[in-house]
Each structure stands twice: as C-alpha cells, then as structure tokens.
C-alpha positions in Angstrom: 39.7 70.4 90.6 40.7 67.3 93.5 43.3 65.0 91.8 43.4 61.5 92.8 46.7 62.1 95.5 44.9 64.3 97.3 41.8 61.9 97.9 44.1 59.3 98.4 46.1 61.8 101.0 42.9 62.5 102.8 42.1 58.3 102.7 44.9 58.2 104.5 44.7 61.0 107.3 40.7 59.5 107.8 42.0 55.9 108.6 45.2 57.3 110.7 42.4 59.5 112.8 39.5 57.5 113.0 39.7 54.0 111.7 36.6 54.4 109.6 35.8 56.2 106.0 32.2 58.8 106.6 30.8 61.4 104.6 31.1 64.1 107.4 34.5 62.6 107.9 35.5 62.7 104.0 34.2 66.3 103.8 35.6 67.6 107.1 38.8 66.7 105.8 38.4 67.4 101.9 37.9 71.1 103.1 40.7 71.2 105.4 42.7 69.8 102.7 41.7 72.1 100.2 43.2 74.9 103.3 46.3 73.1 103.6 46.7 73.5 99.9 45.8 77.0 99.7 48.2 78.2 102.5 50.8 75.9 101.2 50.5 77.3 97.1 50.4 81.0 99.0 53.7 80.3 101.0 54.9 78.7 98.0 54.0 81.5 95.8 56.3 84.3 98.8 59.0 82.1 98.6 59.2 82.1 94.5 58.8 86.0 95.7 61.7 85.6 97.9 64.1 83.6 96.1 63.2 86.0 93.0 64.5 89.3 95.2 66.9 87.7 96.7 68.8 87.0 93.1 67.4 90.5 92.2 69.8 91.2 94.8 72.4 89.2 94.2 72.5 91.0 90.6 72.9 94.3 92.1 75.4 93.7 94.5 76.9 92.3 91.3 76.7 95.2 89.3 77.7 97.1 92.2 80.5 95.6 92.4 81.6 96.0 88.7 80.7 99.2 89.0 83.3 100.0 92.1 86.0 98.3 90.5 85.7 100.3 87.2 85.7 103.5 89.7 89.0 102.2 91.2 90.1 101.0 87.9 89.6 104.7 86.2 91.4 106.4 89.8 94.6 104.2 89.1 95.2 105.8 85.3 94.1 109.0 87.1 96.8 108.8 89.7 99.2 107.3 87.1 98.2 110.6 84.5 98.8 112.9 87.2 101.4 116.1 86.8 104.9 115.8 88.7 105.8 119.1 90.3 109.1 118.6 89.5 112.5 116.8 88.4 112.8 115.0 91.9 109.3 114.0 92.5 110.0 112.0 89.3 112.9 110.7 90.6 111.2 109.8 93.5 108.3 108.1 91.6 110.9 105.8 90.3 111.6 106.4 86.9 115.6 105.5 85.9 115.8 107.1 82.7 116.3 110.8 81.3 113.5 111.8 79.6 110.9 114.7 79.0 108.4 115.5 81.3 105.4 117.7 82.0 105.8 119.4 85.1 103.5 121.6 87.1 105.5 123.6 88.8 103.8 126.1 90.8 102.2 123.2 92.1 98.3 122.5 91.3 96.3 125.3 92.8 97.3 127.6 90.7 96.0 126.4 86.9 98.7 127.0 84.8 99.3 124.3 82.0 102.3 122.5 82.6 105.7 123.0 81.0 107.4 120.2 79.3 111.3 119.9 80.8 114.1 117.4 80.8 114.5 115.5 83.4 118.1 114.1 84.1 118.3 111.6 86.3 119.9 110.6 88.7 120.6 113.9 89.7 117.5 115.7 89.0 118.7 118.6 86.8 116.5 120.3 85.1 116.3 121.7 81.6 113.6 124.5 80.3 114.1 124.8 76.5 116.5 124.9 73.5 119.9 127.1 71.4 117.8 129.6 70.4 119.4 130.7 67.8 119.2 134.6 65.5 121.0 136.1 63.0 121.5 140.3 64.0 120.4 142.2 60.7 122.0 145.2 59.6 120.5 148.4 60.1 121.4 151.9 59.6 119.3 153.9 61.8 120.5 153.8 65.7 117.4 151.2 66.8 117.8 147.7 68.3 117.4 144.8 66.6 115.5 142.9 69.1 114.7 139.7 69.5 112.1 137.5 72.0 113.6 134.2 73.3 110.6 131.3 73.0 110.2 128.7 75.6 107.7 126.1 76.4 105.4 126.6 78.5 104.3 130.0 80.6 107.0 131.9 82.2 105.4 131.9 85.2 106.5 128.5 85.6 109.9 128.7 84.8 110.3 131.8 87.3 108.8 128.8 90.0 111.7 126.6 88.9 114.2 129.1 89.9 112.8 129.8 93.2 112.9 126.2 94.2 116.4 125.3 92.8 119.4 125.5 94.4 121.1 126.7 91.1 120.5 127.9 87.4 122.3 129.2 84.4 121.7 129.8 81.0 124.3 130.3 77.9 125.2 133.2 75.8 127.6 132.2 72.6 128.2 135.6 70.3 129.8 134.7 67.0 130.7 137.7 65.8 132.6 139.6 62.7 133.5 143.3 62.9 130.3 143.7 65.4 131.8 144.2 69.2 129.5 144.3 72.7 131.2 147.5 73.5 132.7 150.2 71.1 133.5 153.7 71.2 132.3 153.7 75.5 128.6 152.5 73.8 127.4 148.7 75.1 125.9 147.2 72.2 124.6 144.3 73.4 121.9 144.1 75.7 119.3 141.7 77.5 116.5 141.6 79.1 115.2 139.5 81.9 112.1 138.4 83.1 111.4 141.2 85.1 112.1 143.7 82.2 114.9 145.0 83.2 117.7 145.4 80.7 121.3 144.4 81.1 124.6 145.9 79.1 126.5 143.0 77.8 130.5 144.7 77.9 131.7 141.3 77.6 131.7 137.8 77.1 134.2 135.0 77.6 137.7 136.3 76.6 136.2 139.1 74.9 137.4 138.6 71.3 134.2 139.8 69.8 135.4 142.8 71.2 139.1 143.1 69.3 137.7 144.9 66.4 140.8 144.0 64.4 140.6 140.9 64.5 140.0 139.1 61.2 137.3 136.2 60.5 134.4 134.9 62.8 135.3 135.3 66.6 133.1 133.7 69.0 132.5 134.9 73.2 130.6 132.1 75.4 129.7 133.0 78.9 127.0 132.2 81.3 124.5 134.0 83.5 123.9 132.6 86.9 122.1 135.3 88.7 119.1 133.4 89.4 117.2 136.4 90.1 117.5 137.9 86.4 116.6 134.4 84.7 115.3 133.3 82.2 116.9 135.4 79.6 113.6 136.7 78.0 115.0 139.1 75.3 118.3 139.9 73.4 118.9 142.9 72.2 122.2 144.8 69.5 122.6 147.5 67.6 122.9 149.7 66.3 125.0 147.2 63.0 125.1 149.7 59.8 127.4 148.1 57.7 126.9 145.3 55.0 130.7 143.5 56.4 129.9 143.5 59.6 127.8 140.3 61.4 126.8 139.0 64.5 125.0 135.6 65.7 123.2 135.4 68.9 122.7 132.0 70.4 120.6 131.5 74.2 120.9 128.2 75.4 118.2 125.8 77.6 117.6 127.1 81.4 119.3 124.7 83.5 118.6 124.4 86.9 119.7 121.9 89.6 117.9 120.5 92.5 117.9 122.4 96.1 118.4 121.2 99.4 115.4 121.9 100.0 114.3 119.2 97.1 115.7 116.3 99.4 113.1 116.8 101.7 110.0 114.6 100.1 106.5 114.4 100.0 106.8 110.8 98.6 109.9 108.2 98.6 109.9 105.3 96.1 112.2 102.5 95.8 112.0 99.9 93.0 113.7 96.7 93.6 116.0 95.4 96.6 117.0 97.8 99.4 120.2 98.0 100.3 120.2 97.5 104.1 122.7 97.5 106.6 123.2 98.9 110.1 123.2 102.9 110.7 122.4 103.5 107.0 120.8 106.6 106.9 119.2 107.9 103.5 119.5 111.8 102.1 115.9 112.1 101.9 114.0 114.0 104.3 110.3 114.6 105.2 109.5 117.8 105.9 106.4 116.4 107.7 105.1 113.4 107.6 101.6 113.8 108.3 98.5 112.1 110.3 98.0 110.4 107.6 100.5 108.2 105.3 101.2 104.7 104.5 104.2 102.5 103.9 104.3 99.5 101.4 107.3 97.1 101.3 107.9 93.5 100.4 109.9 91.2 103.0 111.4 87.8 102.5 113.0 86.0 105.7 115.6 83.6 104.7 117.6 82.5 107.9 117.1 82.1 111.3 118.7 83.7 114.1 119.3 83.0 118.3 121.2 86.2 118.5 120.6 88.5 118.8 117.0 89.1 120.3 115.8 91.9 117.6 116.7 92.9 114.3 115.4 96.2 112.3 114.3 96.3 109.1 113.9 99.7 108.4 112.9 103.2 111.2 111.1 106.1 110.5 112.0 108.8 113.0 112.6 111.9 114.1 114.5 111.7 116.6 117.7 111.1 117.2 117.0 108.4 120.7 116.2 104.6 119.8 114.0 104.3 121.9 110.3 105.1 123.1 109.1 108.3 122.9 107.2 109.8 120.2 109.0 110.3 117.3 111.9 107.1 118.3 110.1 105.1 115.4 107.1 106.0 113.2 107.1 103.3 112.2 110.0 101.0 112.5 109.9 97.1 111.5 112.2 94.5 113.2 112.7 90.8 114.0 112.4 89.0 117.1 114.5 85.9 117.0 111.3 83.6 117.9 110.5 84.2 113.8 108.0 87.0 114.6 107.7 90.7 112.5 107.0 93.2 115.1 105.6 96.6 114.0 105.9 99.3 116.3 104.4 103.4 116.4 103.7 106.2 117.8 99.7 105.7 118.8 97.8 106.7 121.2 99.7 107.9 124.3 102.0 105.2 123.2 105.6 106.1 121.7 106.3 102.6 121.2 103.3 100.7 120.5 103.4 97.3 118.8 102.1 94.3 118.2 104.0 90.7 116.3 103.1 88.9 113.6 104.9 85.2 113.0 106.3 84.8 109.7 107.7 81.8 108.0 110.9 81.4 106.5 111.4 81.8 102.3 108.1 82.9 102.0 107.5 87.4 100.2 105.0 89.1 102.2 103.8 92.4 100.7 103.0 94.8 103.7 101.0 97.6 103.5 100.9 99.9 107.2 98.6 103.1 106.3 96.8 105.1 108.8 94.0 107.5 107.3 91.1 109.4 108.5 87.6 108.4 108.1 84.6 109.8 107.3 83.4 109.8 110.9 86.8 112.0 111.4 88.5 109.4 113.3 92.4 108.3 112.6 92.6 103.8 111.5 96.0 102.6 112.1 96.2 99.2 110.2 98.6 96.9 108.4 97.5 94.7 105.8 99.7 91.3 105.0 99.2 90.1 101.4 96.1 92.1 100.8 94.3 90.9 104.3 93.8 93.4 107.7 95.8 91.6 110.2 95.7 94.4 112.6 93.7 97.9 112.6 92.6 100.3 115.4 91.9 103.8 116.0 94.3 106.0 116.8 92.4 108.8 119.1 96.1 111.1 119.1 97.8 111.2 116.0 100.6 113.2 115.4 102.6 114.9 112.8 105.9 114.9 113.0 108.5 116.7 111.0 111.9 116.6 109.5 111.7 112.7 109.2 114.6 110.7 108.2 114.6 107.3 106.4 116.9 104.6 108.2 117.3 100.8 106.3 118.7 100.5 109.0 118.9 102.0 112.1 122.4 102.5 114.3 121.3 100.4 117.5 121.1 96.9 116.3 121.8 94.6 114.2 120.4 94.6 110.4 118.5 92.9 108.4 121.2 92.1 106.0 122.4 88.1 106.1 118.8 87.0 106.3 116.5 88.3 104.1 115.8 90.9 101.2 113.4 94.5 101.7 112.3 95.3 98.4 109.8 97.6 96.6 109.9 100.5 99.6 107.5 102.9 99.4 106.5 105.2 101.5 103.7 108.4 101.3 103.0 111.0 103.6 99.3 111.9 102.4 98.8 114.7 104.0 101.4 116.7 102.0 100.6 114.9 99.2 98.8 117.5 96.6 94.6 117.6 97.1 94.1 115.5 94.0 96.6 112.3 94.1 95.2 112.8 98.0 91.8 112.3 97.1 93.0 109.4 94.8 94.3 107.5 97.5 91.4 108.2 99.9 88.8 107.2 97.2 90.5 104.4 96.6 90.3 103.0 100.9 87.3 103.9 100.8 86.4 102.1 97.4 87.9 98.8 99.6 85.6 99.8 102.4 82.3 100.0 100.5 82.7 96.0 98.9 83.4 94.9 102.7 80.5 96.5 103.0 78.2 95.1 100.4 78.3 91.6 102.7 75.9 92.0 105.2 76.0 89.8 108.6 74.6 89.5 111.4 77.3 90.2 114.0 74.9 91.5 117.0 74.9 86.9 117.0 78.3 86.3 118.9 78.7 83.2 116.7 78.5 85.4 113.7 81.8 87.5 112.9 82.9 89.7 109.7 86.9 88.7 108.9 88.6 90.7 106.3 85.7 91.1 103.5 83.8 88.1 104.3 80.9 86.6 107.3 81.5 84.1 108.7 79.8 81.4 111.3 81.3 79.7 114.3 78.8 76.5 114.9 78.6 75.1 117.9 76.0 72.3 117.4 78.2 68.7 116.2 77.8 67.4 112.9 78.8 65.1 110.7 80.8 66.7 107.2 78.1 65.8 104.9 75.1 67.4 107.5 77.8 70.2 108.7 78.6 71.2 104.6 74.7 71.6 104.3 74.3 73.1 107.7 76.7 76.5 106.7 74.1 77.2 103.3 71.9 77.7 105.4 73.1 80.6 107.7 74.1 83.6 105.1 71.2 85.5 103.1 72.9 84.7 100.1 74.1 80.7 100.7 77.6 80.0 102.2 79.1 76.7 102.8 82.0 75.7 105.1 84.9 77.5 105.5 87.3 77.2 102.6 91.0 78.6 103.5 92.4 80.3 100.4 96.1 81.2 102.4 98.2 80.2 105.4 97.5 83.7 106.2 93.3 83.3 106.1 93.5 80.0 108.1 95.9 81.2 110.9 93.5 84.2 111.3 90.1 82.3 111.4 90.6 79.1 112.9 92.5 81.7 115.9 89.0 83.4 116.2 87.3 80.4 116.2 89.4 79.4 119.3 88.5 81.9 121.2 84.4 82.0 120.0 84.0 78.5 120.6 87.0 77.2 122.2 89.9 74.6 121.6 88.0 72.0 120.0 87.9 70.3 116.6 85.4 72.0 114.0 85.6 71.0 110.6 86.6 73.0 107.9 85.7 72.6 104.0 88.2 70.7 102.0 88.6 67.0 101.9 89.6 64.0 99.6 87.6 61.7 99.5 88.0 61.5 95.5 91.3 60.9 95.2 93.4 59.7 98.2 95.8 62.5 99.4 94.6 65.0 96.7 92.8 67.3 98.4 90.1 69.6 97.3 87.7 72.6 98.4 84.4 71.1 98.6 82.4 73.6 97.6 84.7 75.0 95.0 85.9 71.1 93.9 89.3 72.5 92.9 93.5 71.8 94.3 93.9 74.7 97.2 95.1 77.2 96.7 98.4 76.9 99.3 100.6 74.2 101.1 98.8 73.8 104.8 100.3 73.4 108.3 99.4 69.8 109.2 99.4 67.9 112.9 102.5 65.8 113.5 102.2 62.5 111.5 99.9 64.1 109.2 97.2 63.7 107.0 96.9 59.8 107.7 94.1 58.6 106.2 93.9 57.1 109.9 96.0 54.4 108.9 94.5 53.5 105.9 90.9 53.7 107.5 89.2 56.4 105.7 90.5 59.7 106.9 89.0 61.7 103.7 87.6 65.0 105.6 89.8 68.1 107.1 89.1 69.5 110.7 91.4 71.9 112.5 91.1 73.9 116.3 92.7 72.1 118.9 96.6 72.8 118.0 95.2 76.5 116.5 95.6 76.7 112.6 97.1 73.1 112.2 94.8 70.3 110.3 94.1 67.1 110.9 92.0 64.5 108.2 89.3 62.4 110.1 86.8 60.6 109.5 83.7 62.1 108.0 81.0 60.3 109.4 82.3 61.7 113.1 80.4 64.7 114.5 82.4 68.3 115.5 81.4 72.1 115.5 82.1 73.4 111.9 83.3 76.8 110.2 80.8 78.4 108.1 81.6 81.1 105.3 79.1 83.2 103.3 79.3 82.6 99.4 
C-alpha cells in the first residue's frame, strides 16, 4: 500500500531530476522507491536485531559480573573462616583478645579434625583441656585403679602442638589421706604417657602424702615438663584396700609456650598505627619469602621535608646491607624530598629496581604491593594504590629469600617518624601459606582479572587504550563540547561518553596517557558547570564531582564572566581549565 508521503517523495524526486512528471518516470521511480523502502526495512530489522543482541549481551555481562561478585564474597567468607594452625598465627591475624580457638595444629594436609585450645594473647601460650579430677576407689585386690584423661580433639593434634612448642607442662595434684605414693618400697601412683609408657611417681611436691602418720588431708602438687612424655594419657593408683584411705587425683590442662620458630611467620599483620622509628627491627622473621607475596598498608604523609633527601618507611630484607644487591630491599618504601613515594624491589636482574609516585600531603593512601604467578606461568609484580594498578611488569627472574626481617624503618636512613603515619600493615608470603588459603587469594586476583576482561577494547587501534579496567579512546578530531560528547557515544559497542575522572589518581593516569597518545594539547573531559556557575558536575552522570581537582593557575575563571562552562585538560598534564563549550578541541572518551 502506497501512502501520501511516499507519492509526494516520488514527485519531488522526479521534479528535481527531470523537471517534468511523466507516467514512465513515475513508474520507474515508484519501483526504485519500493526497493529503497524494502532495503530500509531490512536494515531496520538488522539494526533492531543487533540492538537486541547487544541488550542481551549487556544483561549477560551484568549477570556474569554479579556471579563473580558472589564468588568473590564466598571466597572472602571462606578465607575468614579458615582454621589457623597455632596461637601465633591467631596473633598474626590481628586478634587482640585471649579466648578459645579451633586450631589445625598438624596442618591442612593430614585431615585430622581441629582441636579446641585457649590462646593467651599476646604471649601465645596455648592451653588444651581442663582440670581432670578423679577420686580413687577403694579396692581389696592388688589391682590398680585407673582412669583415662580426656582431651578435646585427637591425640595426634596435641602431640603436634608439643613438638612445635618451646616448652610444655602439665600439673599433677594429689589430695590424700593415708594413701602414700610410695609405701614399703612399692610405688603406688603411676601415670601413662602418649606412647603407652608407664611412669612411676614416687614423690610429688613436698612429699606430704608419703608421711603416713600425718593426720587429715595432705596435698602434693608438681608438674611434668619433659615434652617427650606429654600429654598424660592415664593415671593409676593401687592397691588401696582400707576404708579410711582416700585419694583424689587432679591432672591439669596441657600448657605450651611458642617456640623460637614460632616467630618465623607466614603472615604478619599489625592493625592500627605502626611504631615507625629509625633502626626499628621487629622480632618476627619470615623463614621464607616466596616468589608470590603481597604487602598491604595505609600511609599518610602530613609534613614536607627538604633534608635529608630520603626517608625510609619500611624495608623487608634478607641481608645486612643497605643497597643494592638482591635481598637488600624486597620490597622497601621511601619518601623523596620532592614529594614522591619511591618503591624499590628485587626485579629481574636489578637488585634495586625502583619507580616513583607523586603523593599529596594529608591524604591517606591504601597501597598493595604484590607479586603473583599468572596461569601462563609468568610472575607479575604490581603496585596498586586506592584500588588502581599504577605500575605492573613481568618479573622474569623471581627469587625466594630466606630469613627475611622487617624494619620500620631501617638503620641507614632517617625514618617517617614526625612526617606521617603508617597503619594496618599486612605481609603475606603466598607460597608459604597452606594450599587452601593460597588458592583463595589467587582466585580473588583472577576474579579481578576476569572483571577487567569483561570490557572489550580494540587496542590494535593506537588511539584505544585499556586503563584500570576501562576502555579509553583518545580522539584527535577537534569538536565542540557537545559534539565531542555525542562522538564518544559511537566509539564503543556498549556506548561511551567523555572521560569522567573519579579520583585525582585516575585523572593523573589518563591525562598522562592522553598526552603520550595525542600530544600536549587541550582535550575535553566530561565535566561542566552549565547549570549553576561554580557547581561542577559530570556531563553524563549528572552528579557532583567525587573529588577536588587540581586547577591551572587562576582557574576556574569563567572567562572573566564571559561564560566558560566546560572543562578541558592536557596542556599542564592533569590540571583542569574551564573554557567556552563552543571551542573546538580534541577529547578523551571512556566506555560505559
């Protein structure tokens, strides 16, 4: 069916083309327009189909992202509920209150159930069991009275604790009336150790129970301290044939102190502010800092300095040297007088590989330094600040360091003390963690990598770059602000807009990349104050800024009242300038 609009279009085309309407012309053009309409409808159907496919893909990506978030949450729960091996590990996890914990003392590979123990903090003394009391029954026969001493958990776990401890002890208390431990050359009180060996105890404490003429109840107390005979598994007494004889045996809980080796940690964690001072060497030591590890901390610098040139914040080291061999700084963090954080480490063939990051005073940075092995087998060394990767590279010569100490700070430099604060320091040697917890940490990192890969970015085009989980396009065509915003929408499969920085760090990173890709020229970003002068908002989101930007000198100026409502950067790296929205500049686009 032809409608009036189609006939009118044909008449206009004939008039423009031939100047005169004839039946032949009209028929030919009618056929041509019909073909165009059909072609248009087919294209419209393809476009609708493509739009629907993109919508479904977006939904699938959102569902995948939610699934990954749930997986990450489950991993976090699993990590927090994993069973520690010892009270020393409990302390290193940041626990500050003495209480009962389930401990997997023999480690995760043996499959024995955990044992409940009381951890005394901060001493690390481990207590298993409670006072066991038993009254010996009168017996006319020469047989012994015996009683098994109960313990929570398996005996193998308790033996593992004893072997890992510096000292262990178990108390014995005897309350007696006419019931000696030894009488007429015969030892009547005995106990059996974990190996089944019988031990004769002919005297305990002051030996009051052996004074048979003593009237009333006597009490003797002593301790078994030889680790090879602990724990006490069974007590025996006898014979006790007379009705006037009484004996009560009390076996105390097993108590063990941590060994010197307990200071060889797999994990170090210090909540709150760290006492940072020169030559402050902590007693804890990593028996081994593996090829995979991470160091987390918060730092705030609140005072500038011009001398000395460097301040040390912390240093992990396996040597007694300052610099610059492998093992001297693995890693170490310094402040430079030019307001730069300086990260140093053993990377590749360099014992003192380093890079810089400019810091701002009175701002708290959350920093994670890590080295992990990817599924391809390569080791990636990365530094993340406030959730953003600022420096990553492949370490082609990862090393294992033994007997690693922590300084906060080292003896060779002045310290951070008086210029800032170090808080919430956590160090983990992933290779030394038990397999379960190691897998959790690596799965978390792989989950983050999968999030990054959800956003396609055609980086084969030199103007496209993948930065911190988002795709960016650096447009060299000069456009006014509104045209630049519309142009960005066409640069990505799921749409895009002008770059809307959400932090100083992200603003700095993208600005530097923009200068590298398209030169030091003005570039529109997605910020304006069109609605209310001086109230800057994101152009796409329509909400206020998430941070306070750094402006070029004498800006924002609004052009002296001449209406400069749109923001550009690029001539002074990350610094902003307000300008007329009608001016034509390059632009920075980001994917949605």
